[in-house]
C-alpha positions, 0 to 999 in steps of 0.5 A, a space after each residue: 312769741 312769734 320773734 322767739 320761734 323764728 330766731 329758733 328756727 333760723 338757728 335750727 337752720 343754720 346749725 343743720 347747714 353747718 353740720 351738712 357742710 362739716 360732713 361734706 368737707 370730711 368726706 372729700 378729705 377722706 376720699 384722699 384729697 388735699 386739704 388746704 394745709 397741704 395735709 393728706 387724709 386717708 381713711 383706715 384700709 384706704 389708698 390715695 394715688 398722686 397724679 404721677 402714680 405714687 400711692 399711700 395706704 393707711 394699712 393698719 391701726 396698731 395701737 391707740 392708748 392715748 388718753 381719752 379728752 374727758 379723762 385725766 391721765 398719768 400718762 399721755 399715751 400714744 398711737 401707732 400706725 401702719 402705712 404702706 408707700 408705693 413708688 413705681 415697682 417698689 413697695 415699703 410698709 412702715 409705721 409711724 408713732 407718737 410714742 413719747 419714749 421713741 417718737 417716729 412721727 416721720 420716716 424716709 420712705 422711697 424718697 419721700 418723707 412722710 410725717 403723721 400730723 394727727 389721727 382721728 378720732 381722738 378717743 373721748 371726743 364721741 359718745 358712740 363706740 369708736 370702731 376701727 373702721 372709723 379711723 383715719 390719719 392726716 399725713 404729709 409726704 414731700 420729696 425727701 432732701 438728698 
């Protein structure tokens, strides 16, 4: 009995440590730091700034009609986000979308190619109601080839 309680205690400790580590990783990503895969994570309404001063902002969630993870749908749905880039004194607002009829997951903006990698949270993956402020995007931004 003591052995079983000890094993359960170790399991609970591992789960707790694992959950807190995950939150720390997500929080550091949401603060605009680069992830290991060179993607940038930006929370809705936040701006990240490079060391050279370029800025990228996740301005608005335009649409999220993706099929929830816990449902069967006829159509996969799509997600569209509005972003804003600032390089020097120039600012440009643009949208990225996963629309299957006209996917525009990449855009060349002010000399950079910005690509939408993912939008979180994915519908149906949380038991809690998702608020718009919970959204964040993963994007890549690289100098566009001339």
